[in-house]
C-alpha positions in Angstrom: 6.0 1.8 -12.4 7.5 4.9 -9.9 4.0 6.9 -9.8 2.2 3.7 -9.4 3.7 2.2 -5.8 4.2 6.2 -4.9 0.2 5.8 -5.1 0.0 2.8 -3.1 2.0 3.7 -0.6 -0.2 6.8 -0.5 -3.5 4.9 -0.5 -2.1 2.1 2.1 -0.9 5.2 4.4 -4.6 6.7 3.5 -6.6 3.3 5.3 -4.0 2.1 7.3 -2.2 4.2 9.1 -4.4 7.6 9.0 -7.7 5.4 9.4 -9.4 7.3 6.2 -12.0 5.4 4.7 -10.9 4.8 1.4 -11.1 3.2 -2.2 -8.6 2.0 -4.9 -10.0 2.4 -8.0 -8.1 1.1 -10.9 -9.8 0.4 -14.3 -8.7 -1.9 -17.4 -6.8 0.5 -19.6 -5.0 2.1 -16.6 -2.9 -2.0 -15.9 0.0 -0.8 -18.8 1.5 -3.8 -16.9 2.0 -7.5 -15.9 3.5 -5.7 -12.9 0.0 -3.9 -11.3 -1.6 -6.2 -11.1 1.0 -8.6 -10.0 0.8 -6.4 -6.8 -3.2 -5.7 -6.4 -3.1 -9.3 -6.6 -1.4 -9.0 -3.5 -2.7 -6.5 -1.5 -6.4 -8.6 -2.3 -4.8 -12.2 -1.2 -2.5 -11.3 1.5 -3.4 -7.3 2.4 0.5 -6.4 1.7 3.1 -6.1 -1.3 5.9 -7.9 -0.8 9.2 -5.5 -1.1 6.5 -2.1 -1.2 8.8 -1.0 1.1 12.0 -0.4 2.6 13.4 -1.7 6.1 13.9 2.7 5.8 10.6 3.1 4.5 9.2 0.7 6.7 10.0 1.3 10.3 8.5 4.8 10.5 5.1 3.8 9.1 5.1 1.3 11.8 7.0 3.9 14.3 3.0 5.8 14.3 0.8 2.4 14.6 2.6 1.5 17.9 0.9 3.3 20.8 -2.3 2.1 19.3 -1.3 -1.6 17.8 0.5 -1.5 22.5 -3.2 -1.0 23.5 
């Protein structure tokens, strides 16, 4: 689960902060736990995964795009 969260954070950072065109490719045999599906469903339906980031992790990420958001 830790690796899945780490990979998901990496993909979200590449796509959201670095504006890199990204494709997250997951096959059904990789979904070993129900939590994987919950995370992916949340990401697809709401555009976010609640609880994925702690406030300490989120603040530096948001600081990177603060100026761009202001424009």
